[in-house]
Backbone as CSV, one residue per row, in Angstrom:
resi,resn,N_x,N_y,N_z,CA_x,CA_y,CA_z,C_x,C_y,C_z
1,MET,223.785,-86.456,-29.090,222.865,-85.206,-29.343,221.588,-85.520,-28.410
2,ASN,221.298,-84.377,-27.809,220.153,-84.667,-26.720,218.672,-84.413,-27.453
3,ILE,217.615,-84.658,-26.692,216.409,-84.548,-27.277,215.952,-83.195,-27.465
4,SER,216.267,-82.186,-26.794,215.871,-80.974,-27.044,216.474,-80.390,-28.314
5,ARG,217.750,-80.659,-28.563,218.342,-80.221,-29.894,217.678,-81.084,-30.987
6,ILE,217.362,-82.084,-31.030,216.458,-82.981,-31.838,215.331,-82.399,-32.276
7,THR,214.493,-81.887,-31.095,213.233,-81.269,-31.260,213.442,-79.875,-31.924
8,TYR,214.451,-79.227,-31.558,214.920,-77.849,-32.320,215.178,-78.026,-33.664
9,TYR,215.804,-78.934,-34.224,216.088,-79.364,-35.507,214.684,-79.569,-36.511
10,PHE,214.038,-80.491,-35.614,212.670,-81.022,-36.110,211.631,-79.861,-36.460
11,ILE,211.711,-78.712,-35.491,210.792,-77.648,-35.873,211.334,-76.726,-36.895
12,CYS,212.558,-76.527,-36.920,213.329,-75.538,-37.955,213.014,-76.195,-39.336
13,LEU,212.938,-77.555,-39.369,212.771,-78.141,-40.715,211.399,-78.119,-41.226
14,PHE,210.505,-77.980,-40.305,209.078,-77.889,-40.929,208.527,-76.628,-40.891
15,LEU,209.122,-75.561,-40.162,208.743,-74.149,-39.983,208.451,-73.598,-41.567
16,PRO,209.317,-73.600,-42.517,208.949,-73.044,-43.798,207.679,-73.508,-44.350
17,ILE,207.308,-74.906,-44.231,206.117,-75.341,-44.786,204.844,-74.687,-43.988
18,ARG,204.928,-74.472,-42.866,203.843,-74.133,-41.782,203.549,-72.616,-42.463
19,ILE,204.661,-71.705,-42.586,204.536,-70.513,-42.938,203.805,-70.317,-44.439
20,LEU,204.179,-71.140,-45.293,203.685,-71.124,-46.620,202.086,-71.597,-46.729
21,ALA,201.762,-72.545,-45.826,200.674,-73.089,-45.790,199.600,-72.106,-44.953
22,GLN,198.249,-72.720,-44.894,197.409,-71.951,-43.830,197.741,-72.005,-42.736
23,VAL,197.157,-70.824,-41.861,197.618,-70.976,-40.383,196.181,-70.841,-39.547
24,GLY,196.237,-71.668,-38.675,194.896,-71.782,-37.943,195.075,-71.410,-36.590
25,ILE,194.476,-70.630,-35.931,194.468,-70.336,-34.251,193.329,-70.806,-33.836
26,GLY,193.418,-71.756,-32.884,192.435,-72.470,-32.338,191.700,-73.599,-33.119
27,THR,192.385,-73.813,-34.458,191.873,-75.111,-35.191,193.132,-75.849,-35.714
28,THR,193.225,-77.005,-35.837,194.486,-77.977,-36.633,194.198,-78.005,-38.123
29,SER,192.948,-77.588,-38.573,192.568,-77.765,-40.002,191.753,-76.576,-40.410
30,PRO,192.731,-75.572,-40.838,192.287,-74.056,-41.424,191.564,-74.634,-42.711
31,THR,190.653,-73.919,-43.164,190.100,-74.083,-44.562,191.117,-73.614,-45.427
32,THR,191.308,-74.353,-46.664,192.370,-74.019,-47.622,192.277,-72.702,-48.467
33,SER,191.023,-72.059,-48.296,190.883,-70.932,-49.058,191.205,-69.668,-48.077
34,ALA,191.681,-69.776,-46.790,192.091,-68.729,-45.981,193.419,-68.768,-45.531
35,ILE,194.091,-67.613,-45.663,195.447,-67.914,-45.191,195.625,-67.872,-43.555
36,LEU,194.610,-67.035,-43.056,194.387,-67.337,-41.521,193.074,-67.361,-41.091
37,GLU,192.994,-68.594,-40.213,191.492,-68.975,-39.606,191.518,-68.672,-38.033
38,LEU,190.695,-67.984,-37.550,190.445,-67.861,-36.088,189.430,-68.877,-35.800
39,ASN,189.336,-69.650,-34.578,188.239,-70.465,-34.064,188.393,-70.474,-32.630
40,SER,187.266,-69.912,-31.992,187.139,-70.043,-30.570,185.637,-69.936,-30.211
41,ALA,185.226,-70.444,-29.295,183.611,-70.436,-28.834,183.445,-69.384,-27.913
42,ASN,184.684,-68.690,-27.328,184.394,-67.740,-26.277,185.296,-66.583,-26.532
43,GLN,186.172,-66.238,-27.648,187.035,-65.330,-27.753,186.901,-64.819,-29.193
44,GLY,187.228,-63.339,-29.451,187.023,-63.023,-30.740,188.444,-62.099,-31.186
45,LEU,188.243,-61.350,-32.454,189.381,-60.752,-32.755,189.419,-59.229,-32.565
46,LEU,190.364,-58.855,-31.883,190.492,-57.523,-31.477,191.269,-56.817,-32.353
47,PHE,190.698,-55.911,-33.126,191.504,-54.903,-34.031,192.291,-53.927,-33.291
48,ASN,193.224,-53.517,-33.851,194.030,-52.406,-33.299,193.215,-51.076,-33.159
49,LYS,193.289,-50.317,-31.959,192.479,-49.253,-31.743,193.263,-48.084,-31.764
50,ILE,192.987,-47.090,-32.611,193.805,-45.830,-32.822,192.708,-44.733,-32.829
51,ALA,193.231,-43.404,-32.733,192.367,-42.354,-32.718,192.717,-41.325,-34.184
52,LEU,191.607,-41.848,-34.961,191.716,-40.946,-36.473,191.312,-39.557,-36.180
53,GLN,191.660,-38.790,-37.063,191.661,-37.099,-37.018,190.394,-36.746,-38.089
54,GLY,190.330,-37.706,-38.899,189.304,-37.317,-39.943,189.469,-38.315,-41.144
55,THR,188.371,-38.444,-41.973,188.371,-39.610,-42.972,189.505,-39.135,-44.113
56,ASN,189.794,-37.933,-44.153,190.607,-37.518,-45.277,191.872,-37.250,-44.593
57,LEU,192.317,-37.551,-43.554,193.669,-37.574,-43.003,194.201,-38.976,-42.610
58,ALA,195.352,-39.366,-43.084,195.885,-40.576,-42.834,196.303,-40.830,-41.070
59,ALA,196.683,-39.574,-40.606,197.148,-39.695,-38.977,196.035,-40.510,-38.225
60,PRO,196.627,-41.119,-37.222,198.019,-41.152,-36.843,199.098,-42.111,-37.746
61,LEU,198.211,-42.797,-38.885,199.231,-43.426,-39.839,200.018,-42.358,-40.536
62,THR,201.125,-42.668,-40.965,202.120,-41.792,-41.865,201.379,-41.723,-43.285
63,ALA,200.608,-42.420,-43.820,199.997,-42.298,-45.185,198.761,-43.240,-45.220
64,HIS,198.144,-42.984,-46.144,196.871,-43.868,-46.508,197.547,-45.379,-46.969
65,GLN,196.878,-46.181,-46.558,197.519,-47.672,-46.959,196.017,-48.359,-47.367
66,GLN,195.824,-48.530,-48.694,194.742,-49.374,-49.105,194.680,-50.826,-48.602
67,GLY,193.343,-50.998,-47.851,193.458,-52.313,-47.297,193.609,-52.309,-45.790
68,MET,193.771,-51.283,-45.210,193.961,-51.164,-43.703,193.008,-51.183,-42.885
69,TRP,192.853,-51.923,-41.989,191.570,-51.910,-41.001,192.234,-51.535,-39.668
70,VAL,191.202,-50.673,-39.021,191.553,-50.145,-37.794,190.169,-49.872,-36.998
71,TYR,190.160,-49.973,-35.698,189.141,-49.489,-34.888,189.396,-48.247,-34.209
72,ASN,188.734,-46.899,-34.966,188.781,-45.724,-34.309,188.020,-45.523,-33.090
73,THR,188.730,-44.980,-32.094,188.172,-44.543,-30.778,187.643,-43.020,-30.688
74,ALA,187.924,-42.406,-31.722,187.908,-40.714,-31.369,186.394,-40.354,-32.078
75,THR,186.035,-39.251,-31.647,185.087,-38.349,-32.305,185.802,-37.060,-32.816
76,SER,185.941,-36.880,-33.906,186.855,-35.821,-34.297,186.726,-35.514,-35.698
77,GLY,187.368,-34.100,-36.111,187.164,-33.684,-37.345,185.837,-32.912,-37.773
78,THR,185.702,-32.158,-38.917,184.422,-31.337,-39.359,183.968,-32.027,-40.411
79,HIS,182.608,-31.688,-40.444,181.723,-32.313,-41.397,182.308,-31.813,-42.982
80,PRO,182.247,-32.598,-43.921,181.660,-33.941,-44.036,182.939,-35.128,-43.740
81,ASN,184.230,-34.706,-43.365,184.987,-35.646,-42.951,185.148,-35.787,-41.531
82,ASN,184.163,-35.673,-40.574,184.372,-35.921,-39.358,184.177,-37.646,-39.144
83,VAL,184.935,-38.298,-37.987,184.876,-39.510,-37.587,184.063,-39.831,-36.366
84,VAL,183.802,-40.866,-36.218,182.920,-41.349,-35.103,183.598,-42.705,-34.671
85,PRO,183.441,-43.162,-33.348,184.097,-44.393,-33.029,183.362,-45.695,-33.790
86,GLY,184.191,-46.531,-34.379,183.835,-47.660,-35.224,184.831,-48.149,-36.009
87,LEU,184.465,-49.188,-36.693,185.658,-49.906,-37.596,185.578,-49.332,-38.887
88,TYR,186.918,-48.966,-39.246,186.977,-48.307,-40.524,188.145,-49.119,-41.343
89,TYR,188.005,-48.968,-42.673,188.961,-49.297,-43.566,189.407,-48.235,-44.551
90,ASN,190.572,-48.492,-45.213,191.312,-47.414,-45.833,191.273,-47.916,-47.376
91,ASP,190.761,-46.965,-48.276,190.882,-47.392,-49.593,191.648,-46.875,-50.425
92,GLY,192.873,-46.198,-49.888,194.055,-45.705,-50.302,194.171,-44.208,-50.310
93,THR,192.915,-43.538,-50.272,192.895,-42.150,-50.176,191.949,-41.687,-49.244
94,LYS,191.343,-42.429,-48.369,190.393,-42.129,-47.132,190.170,-43.251,-46.473
95,TRP,189.473,-42.698,-45.203,189.065,-43.851,-44.327,187.452,-43.972,-44.457
96,ILE,186.958,-45.169,-44.322,185.770,-45.377,-44.600,184.914,-46.207,-43.574
97,ILE,183.906,-45.794,-42.864,183.426,-46.569,-41.754,182.745,-47.797,-42.208
98,ILE,182.719,-48.778,-41.515,182.180,-50.035,-41.826,180.905,-50.227,-41.007
99,THR,180.978,-49.770,-39.781,179.744,-50.060,-38.999,178.869,-48.968,-39.103
100,ALA,178.313,-48.827,-40.524,177.142,-47.884,-40.992,175.950,-48.170,-40.379
101,SER,175.493,-48.102,-39.276,174.166,-48.556,-39.024,173.553,-47.810,-38.111
102,GLU,172.178,-48.110,-37.465,171.404,-47.161,-36.428,172.502,-46.941,-35.166
103,SER,173.342,-47.795,-34.912,174.286,-47.462,-33.811,175.350,-46.634,-34.337
104,PHE,175.644,-46.435,-35.618,176.794,-45.503,-35.718,176.096,-44.829,-37.072
105,PRO,175.303,-43.885,-36.857,174.815,-42.580,-37.818,176.153,-41.740,-38.164
106,ARG,175.902,-41.168,-39.327,176.706,-39.807,-39.353,176.116,-38.643,-39.063
107,ILE,177.240,-37.618,-38.737,176.589,-36.280,-38.299,175.793,-35.620,-39.212
108,GLY,174.661,-35.062,-38.876,173.833,-34.609,-39.792,172.707,-35.305,-40.502
109,ASP,172.750,-36.654,-40.037,171.616,-37.742,-40.654,170.348,-37.315,-39.870
110,ILE,169.244,-37.384,-40.849,168.029,-37.146,-40.183,167.117,-38.338,-40.285
111,LYS,166.330,-38.534,-39.445,165.498,-39.630,-39.353,164.236,-39.227,-38.638
112,PRO,162.927,-39.935,-39.163,161.709,-39.934,-38.340,161.462,-40.763,-37.539
113,SER,161.052,-40.609,-36.372,160.797,-41.596,-35.182,159.500,-41.491,-34.562
114,MET,159.066,-42.477,-33.871,158.104,-42.700,-33.134,158.342,-42.122,-31.631
115,ASN,159.582,-41.877,-31.250,160.368,-41.569,-30.184,160.013,-39.845,-30.216
116,ILE,159.973,-39.413,-28.768,159.602,-37.787,-28.709,160.602,-37.147,-28.210
117,THR,161.566,-37.678,-27.742,162.517,-36.901,-27.154,163.985,-37.014,-27.633
118,ASP,164.988,-36.420,-27.363,166.335,-36.670,-27.592,166.780,-37.750,-27.189
119,HIS,167.670,-38.531,-27.818,168.237,-39.789,-27.394,169.493,-40.224,-28.319
120,ASN,170.337,-40.725,-27.484,171.507,-41.249,-28.233,172.261,-40.485,-29.263
121,GLY,172.287,-39.242,-29.059,173.071,-38.263,-30.018,171.910,-37.845,-31.000
122,TRP,170.643,-38.381,-31.041,169.598,-37.698,-31.959,168.840,-36.736,-31.326
123,TYR,168.574,-35.423,-31.831,168.193,-34.167,-31.436,166.782,-33.773,-32.213
124,VAL,165.930,-33.625,-31.403,164.632,-32.954,-32.013,164.496,-31.930,-32.932
125,LEU,164.519,-31.697,-34.160,164.405,-30.687,-35.070,162.912,-29.917,-34.553
126,ASP,163.361,-29.039,-33.409,162.028,-28.166,-33.030,162.455,-26.833,-32.999
127,GLY,163.512,-26.263,-33.606,163.703,-24.850,-33.650,164.486,-24.145,-32.560
128,ARG,165.069,-25.164,-31.583,165.514,-24.697,-30.563,167.008,-24.070,-30.617
129,SER,167.264,-23.132,-29.830,168.741,-22.535,-29.704,169.871,-23.590,-29.638
130,ILE,170.862,-23.502,-30.389,171.965,-24.609,-30.387,172.483,-24.343,-29.000
131,THR,172.528,-23.217,-28.290,173.081,-23.140,-26.885,172.445,-23.826,-25.783
132,THR,171.222,-24.295,-26.093,170.362,-25.197,-25.010,170.620,-26.777,-25.254
133,ILE,171.618,-27.039,-26.230,171.839,-28.331,-26.512,172.919,-28.674,-25.268
134,SER,172.730,-29.805,-24.551,173.464,-30.114,-23.343,174.944,-30.562,-23.616
135,SER,174.892,-31.464,-24.876,176.269,-31.814,-25.363,177.307,-30.816,-26.010
136,THR,178.413,-30.638,-25.556,179.172,-29.595,-26.186,179.821,-30.140,-27.622
137,ASN,180.115,-31.327,-27.589,180.205,-32.007,-28.857,179.089,-32.007,-29.966
138,ALA,177.780,-32.141,-29.400,176.736,-32.003,-30.324,176.596,-30.502,-30.807
139,ARG,176.842,-29.578,-29.964,176.706,-28.161,-30.131,177.773,-27.769,-31.310
140,GLN,179.151,-28.343,-31.299,180.123,-28.066,-31.988,179.620,-28.547,-33.307
141,ASN,179.222,-29.987,-33.503,178.918,-30.557,-34.746,177.653,-29.788,-35.355
142,ALA,176.781,-29.129,-34.689,175.666,-28.480,-35.144,176.338,-27.169,-36.024
143,THR,177.214,-26.461,-35.228,177.765,-25.566,-36.009,178.544,-25.915,-37.146
144,ASN,179.131,-27.044,-37.150,180.228,-27.506,-38.317,179.381,-27.628,-39.441
145,ILE,177.988,-28.145,-39.319,177.318,-28.632,-40.515,176.284,-27.321,-40.878
146,GLY,176.571,-26.222,-40.147,175.795,-24.918,-40.933,174.632,-24.288,-40.067
147,PHE,174.515,-24.804,-38.887,173.573,-24.249,-38.067,174.263,-23.167,-37.064
148,SER,174.165,-21.903,-37.227,174.932,-20.798,-36.337,174.219,-20.527,-35.440
149,SER,172.976,-20.652,-35.101,172.004,-20.227,-34.057,171.133,-21.074,-33.338
150,VAL,170.387,-21.542,-34.533,169.136,-22.464,-33.952,169.006,-23.780,-34.970
151,LEU,168.501,-24.950,-34.524,168.043,-25.967,-35.282,166.927,-25.582,-36.097
152,PRO,166.832,-26.348,-37.287,165.644,-25.962,-38.033,164.391,-26.417,-37.354
153,ASN,163.160,-25.950,-37.669,162.047,-26.402,-36.977,161.061,-27.219,-37.831
154,ALA,161.018,-28.589,-37.738,160.403,-29.475,-38.619,158.958,-29.622,-38.117
155,THR,158.536,-29.007,-37.176,157.178,-29.121,-36.806,156.158,-28.927,-37.927
156,ASP,155.388,-29.941,-38.172,154.328,-29.532,-39.168,154.710,-29.405,-40.382
157,ARG,156.016,-29.735,-40.874,156.667,-29.489,-42.187,156.838,-30.846,-42.897
158,ILE,156.818,-30.751,-44.262,157.268,-31.847,-45.032,158.544,-31.632,-45.404
159,LEU,159.421,-32.341,-45.179,160.681,-32.049,-45.617,161.118,-32.512,-47.259
160,LYS,161.686,-31.480,-47.869,161.929,-31.546,-49.350,163.263,-31.516,-49.584
161,GLY,163.830,-31.745,-50.838,165.128,-31.811,-51.380,165.680,-30.333,-51.645
162,LYS,166.736,-29.789,-51.263,167.343,-28.634,-51.600,167.547,-28.421,-53.151
163,SER,166.961,-27.227,-53.675,167.241,-26.954,-54.870,168.428,-26.139,-54.984
164,THR,168.855,-25.686,-56.323,170.051,-25.114,-56.456,169.857,-23.687,-55.997
165,THR,168.558,-23.032,-56.022,168.289,-21.685,-55.730,167.921,-21.504,-54.115
166,GLU,167.883,-22.689,-53.333,167.403,-22.560,-52.165,168.439,-22.563,-51.106
167,GLN,168.371,-21.771,-50.042,169.276,-21.803,-49.010,169.143,-23.094,-48.002
168,PHE,170.232,-23.661,-47.500,170.203,-24.859,-46.766,169.495,-24.632,-45.404
169,ALA,168.619,-25.727,-45.387,167.625,-25.667,-44.025,166.489,-24.428,-43.981
170,ALA,166.345,-23.664,-45.383,165.277,-23.001,-45.328,163.837,-23.262,-45.130
171,ILE,163.110,-22.536,-44.462,161.610,-22.993,-44.050,160.659,-22.339,-45.226
172,GLY,160.136,-22.877,-45.925,159.370,-22.267,-46.703,157.867,-23.039,-46.776
173,GLY,156.948,-22.687,-47.954,155.650,-23.134,-48.219,154.859,-22.336,-47.266
174,LYS,153.340,-22.740,-47.386,152.224,-22.125,-46.753,151.475,-23.450,-46.062
175,ASN,150.616,-23.084,-45.095,149.561,-23.956,-44.503,148.069,-23.752,-45.005
176,VAL,148.103,-22.578,-45.818,146.875,-22.381,-46.381,146.777,-22.162,-48.022
177,LEU,145.716,-22.184,-48.642,145.707,-22.152,-50.141,144.668,-21.320,-50.585
178,THR,144.648,-20.188,-51.153,143.488,-19.383,-51.529,143.827,-19.012,-53.087
179,LEU,142.265,-19.300,-53.645,142.454,-19.067,-55.099,142.095,-17.319,-55.164
180,THR,142.818,-16.906,-56.186,142.705,-15.716,-56.326,142.071,-15.292,-57.800
181,GLN,141.709,-14.236,-58.056,141.130,-13.898,-59.788,142.157,-14.341,-60.738
182,ALA,143.428,-14.229,-60.472,144.490,-14.777,-61.458,144.678,-16.051,-61.742
183,ASN,144.135,-16.938,-60.575,144.276,-18.298,-60.814,143.179,-19.050,-61.485
184,LEU,142.054,-17.983,-61.906,140.994,-18.805,-62.656,141.028,-18.506,-64.193
185,PRO,140.730,-19.197,-64.931,140.584,-19.218,-66.392,140.116,-18.001,-66.756
186,ASN,140.542,-17.301,-67.937,140.111,-16.128,-68.398,139.005,-16.205,-69.430
187,PHE,137.620,-16.070,-68.788,136.535,-16.260,-69.658,135.687,-15.165,-69.327
188,SER,134.745,-14.886,-70.352,133.624,-13.800,-69.950,132.078,-14.333,-69.729
189,LEU,131.441,-13.836,-69.193,130.018,-14.067,-68.802,129.134,-12.816,-69.437
190,THR,128.396,-13.066,-70.629,127.599,-11.871,-71.232,126.310,-12.416,-71.380
191,GLY,125.587,-11.335,-71.492,124.046,-11.209,-71.580,123.501,-10.175,-71.626
192,ASN,122.211,-10.159,-71.756,121.164,-8.899,-71.936,119.955,-9.048,-71.357
193,THR,119.466,-7.991,-70.466,118.102,-8.176,-69.799,117.118,-8.111,-70.943
194,ASN,116.094,-8.395,-70.631,115.034,-8.414,-71.447,114.430,-6.967,-71.880
195,ALA,114.354,-6.899,-73.296,114.113,-5.429,-73.754,112.731,-5.082,-73.066
196,SER,112.784,-3.801,-72.659,111.790,-3.389,-71.800,110.910,-2.245,-72.628
197,GLY,111.118,-1.884,-73.820,110.585,-0.998,-74.548,110.943,0.409,-74.100
198,ALA,109.994,1.532,-74.329,110.495,2.705,-73.988,110.063,2.982,-72.674
199,HIS,110.871,3.473,-71.771,110.293,3.694,-70.230,111.344,4.810,-69.933
200,SER,110.589,5.484,-68.705,111.468,6.446,-68.032,111.865,5.984,-66.665
201,HIS,112.808,7.073,-66.087,113.563,6.863,-64.897,112.994,8.077,-63.881
202,ASP,112.988,7.757,-62.718,112.853,8.799,-61.690,114.126,9.283,-61.155
203,ILE,114.380,10.522,-60.979,115.719,10.862,-60.131,115.218,11.971,-59.237
204,ALA,116.174,11.835,-58.004,115.684,12.597,-57.122,117.024,13.581,-56.693
205,PRO,117.156,14.638,-57.081,118.359,15.673,-56.839,118.398,15.849,-55.224
206,MET,119.318,16.110,-54.703,119.582,16.397,-53.357,120.264,17.864,-53.358
207,GLY,119.796,18.617,-52.464,120.294,19.907,-52.212,119.968,20.954,-53.212
208,ASP,120.349,22.292,-53.310,120.149,23.025,-54.142,120.536,22.731,-55.778
209,SER,119.461,22.692,-56.650,119.901,22.115,-57.896,119.056,23.130,-58.909
210,ASP,119.819,23.197,-59.938,119.132,24.043,-60.982,118.305,23.119,-62.082
211,TRP,116.942,23.456,-62.021,116.311,22.372,-62.864,115.769,23.228,-64.167
212,ASN,115.920,22.806,-65.399,115.545,23.207,-66.596,114.066,22.989,-66.638
213,TRP,113.239,23.842,-66.357,111.943,23.991,-66.229,111.204,24.301,-67.621
214,ASN,110.242,23.445,-68.126,109.471,23.675,-69.148,108.076,23.459,-69.015
215,ASN,107.467,24.165,-68.381,105.830,24.106,-68.086,105.014,23.756,-69.401
216,THR,104.451,22.725,-69.543,103.518,22.480,-70.602,102.140,22.794,-70.623
217,THR,101.833,23.178,-69.416,100.362,23.526,-69.092,100.297,25.069,-69.284
218,SER,98.914,25.487,-69.230,98.790,26.946,-69.340,98.685,27.732,-67.743
219,PRO,99.494,28.485,-67.472,100.222,29.402,-68.646,101.626,28.854,-68.576
220,LYS,102.298,28.839,-69.752,103.595,28.187,-70.087,104.481,29.031,-69.585
221,VAL,105.657,28.486,-68.909,106.587,29.296,-68.106,108.027,28.196,-68.455
222,THR,109.050,29.034,-69.138,110.204,28.475,-69.604,111.266,29.048,-68.633
223,GLY,112.236,28.389,-68.155,113.372,28.901,-67.394,113.900,27.933,-66.330
224,LEU,114.739,28.555,-65.528,115.549,27.882,-64.821,114.764,27.713,-63.089
225,ARG,114.785,26.693,-62.428,114.139,26.858,-61.138,115.168,26.117,-60.357
226,THR,115.331,26.690,-58.866,116.297,26.186,-58.112,115.527,25.653,-56.930
227,VAL,115.808,24.200,-56.609,114.892,23.364,-55.629,115.819,22.684,-54.643
228,GLN,115.272,22.394,-53.517,116.176,21.974,-52.421,116.006,20.135,-52.640
229,THR,114.690,19.603,-52.968,114.708,18.185,-52.911,113.419,18.299,-53.804
230,GLU,113.526,17.364,-55.073,112.699,17.252,-55.939,112.736,16.129,-56.772
231,THR,111.786,15.466,-57.324,111.579,14.264,-57.869,111.180,14.586,-59.451
232,ARG,111.554,14.317,-60.416,111.470,14.376,-61.539,111.627,13.245,-62.560
233,THR,110.863,13.225,-63.581,111.003,12.112,-64.353,111.696,12.404,-65.739
234,THR,112.569,11.416,-66.049,113.300,11.645,-67.348,112.479,11.386,-68.509
235,ALA,112.866,12.047,-69.739,112.194,11.350,-70.879,112.304,9.960,-71.333
236,SER,111.366,9.319,-71.899,111.835,7.891,-72.390,112.770,7.743,-73.386
237,SER,113.401,6.819,-73.239,114.692,6.446,-73.829,114.706,5.538,-75.135
238,GLY,113.683,4.837,-75.098,113.637,3.824,-76.013,113.922,2.549,-75.268
239,SER,114.240,1.380,-76.159,114.424,-0.003,-75.666,116.080,0.066,-75.321
240,HIS,116.447,-0.582,-73.859,117.833,-0.423,-73.802,117.923,-1.311,-72.777
241,SER,119.348,-1.767,-72.285,119.704,-2.928,-71.314,120.409,-2.340,-70.028
242,HIS,120.450,-3.021,-69.049,121.000,-2.585,-67.734,122.144,-3.559,-67.395
243,THR,123.171,-3.216,-66.673,124.201,-4.027,-66.232,123.680,-4.429,-64.822
244,ILE,124.004,-5.662,-64.604,123.566,-6.449,-63.178,124.493,-7.061,-62.770
245,THR,124.847,-7.068,-61.360,125.768,-7.886,-60.775,125.206,-8.734,-59.762
246,ILE,125.633,-10.239,-59.930,125.138,-11.257,-59.216,126.212,-11.930,-58.173
247,PRO,126.192,-11.898,-56.788,127.130,-12.330,-55.976,127.218,-13.758,-56.007
248,SER,128.219,-14.443,-55.878,128.558,-15.761,-55.992,127.968,-16.324,-54.651
249,GLY,128.067,-15.752,-53.413,127.666,-16.232,-52.224,128.976,-16.721,-51.566
250,GLY,130.091,-16.602,-52.066,131.482,-17.379,-51.504,131.762,-16.438,-50.533
251,THR,132.488,-17.237,-49.522,133.504,-16.418,-48.142,134.758,-16.461,-48.413
252,ALA,135.335,-16.524,-49.542,136.751,-16.602,-49.673,137.473,-17.594,-48.679
253,SER,137.030,-18.812,-48.242,137.558,-19.643,-47.341,138.735,-20.547,-48.412
254,PRO,139.849,-20.533,-47.704,140.949,-21.249,-48.371,140.748,-22.815,-48.588
255,ILE,141.049,-23.220,-49.697,141.178,-24.624,-50.074,141.904,-25.513,-49.195
256,SER,141.278,-26.677,-48.781,142.096,-27.568,-47.916,142.820,-28.590,-48.892
257,ASN,144.239,-28.535,-48.792,144.773,-29.277,-49.906,146.072,-30.188,-49.094
258,TYR,145.906,-30.456,-47.965,146.869,-31.310,-46.975,146.881,-32.905,-47.335
259,PRO,148.002,-33.336,-48.057,147.862,-34.582,-48.178,147.713,-35.722,-46.916
260,LYS,147.428,-37.000,-47.205,147.218,-37.719,-46.144,148.584,-38.008,-45.531
261,ASN,148.557,-38.226,-43.961,149.822,-38.188,-43.530,149.716,-39.087,-42.257
262,MET,150.941,-39.230,-41.856,151.116,-39.891,-40.285,151.968,-38.964,-39.435
263,THR,151.649,-38.765,-38.469,152.517,-37.708,-37.563,153.769,-38.504,-37.044
264,VAL,154.881,-37.886,-37.185,156.198,-38.436,-36.401,156.829,-37.341,-35.951
265,VAL,158.147,-37.819,-35.362,159.088,-36.497,-34.964,160.366,-36.857,-35.523
266,TYR,160.833,-35.604,-36.205,162.114,-35.749,-36.894,163.266,-35.268,-36.140
267,PHE,164.322,-36.017,-36.262,165.431,-35.887,-35.365,166.684,-35.800,-36.471
268,ILE,167.767,-34.963,-35.900,168.936,-35.037,-36.566,170.062,-35.358,-35.657
269,TYR,171.099,-36.195,-36.232,172.162,-36.619,-35.460,173.341,-35.725,-35.482
270,LEU,173.605,-35.275,-34.063,174.690,-34.375,-33.978,175.801,-35.021,-33.093
271,GLY,175.533,-36.315,-32.791,176.722,-36.906,-31.935,176.713,-36.846,-30.377
272,LYS,177.012,-37.785,-29.671,176.869,-37.885,-28.223,177.797,-36.921,-27.435
């Protein structure tokens, strides 16, 4: 029996033992807790690269397989099932991205930033027309998430969560606040002027007027007179009060109610 045949039998004898034990690549002593251990100072593990079509679709696999890991190379699908390049695992019903970080945001994510221009798939929410966005992919993603013609304008806006009665991306609120009579509590200011005793008032009719004339001096004349302009005194009426109006001195200036703030720029991620 030659040496090569002895070597072959020796390998076959120990092969089942090696399969059932831990396997080390780049190491002769893999950890007992790992079925496979890789060890290299200048090499890494390269996952299989495939083009997914959407998080809800198994393709190009034939079916969802729980625990499957792949690296996706495609930007595909429609919101909320769109995929972007990155490492994904399958939970048995869908693909889930693992690389969820600043480098791999989701389509439709919003962030404040000290940056002032579009960058890396992030677009300023400035009310621009979608047709002016340079990236075809970004324009399509904007349409997919519900922007038919323009991006929302977040300039001088405080972003709020959507209620059940509001339209998505609706612009609302006011930048001034004015108090009206309806905003004030309902109360009455009452009072009387000082009693003045019996007194009279002067009236000055204008134009032709019939005046009931009763002359009390001699010779007495009783009847009607027609006058152009004449001042006469009414009879005394006894003690009475008058209504007065006191202006507040206000100028209807709106109340400043803007909270403390720091100015930033808001961006939406539409992809590269």
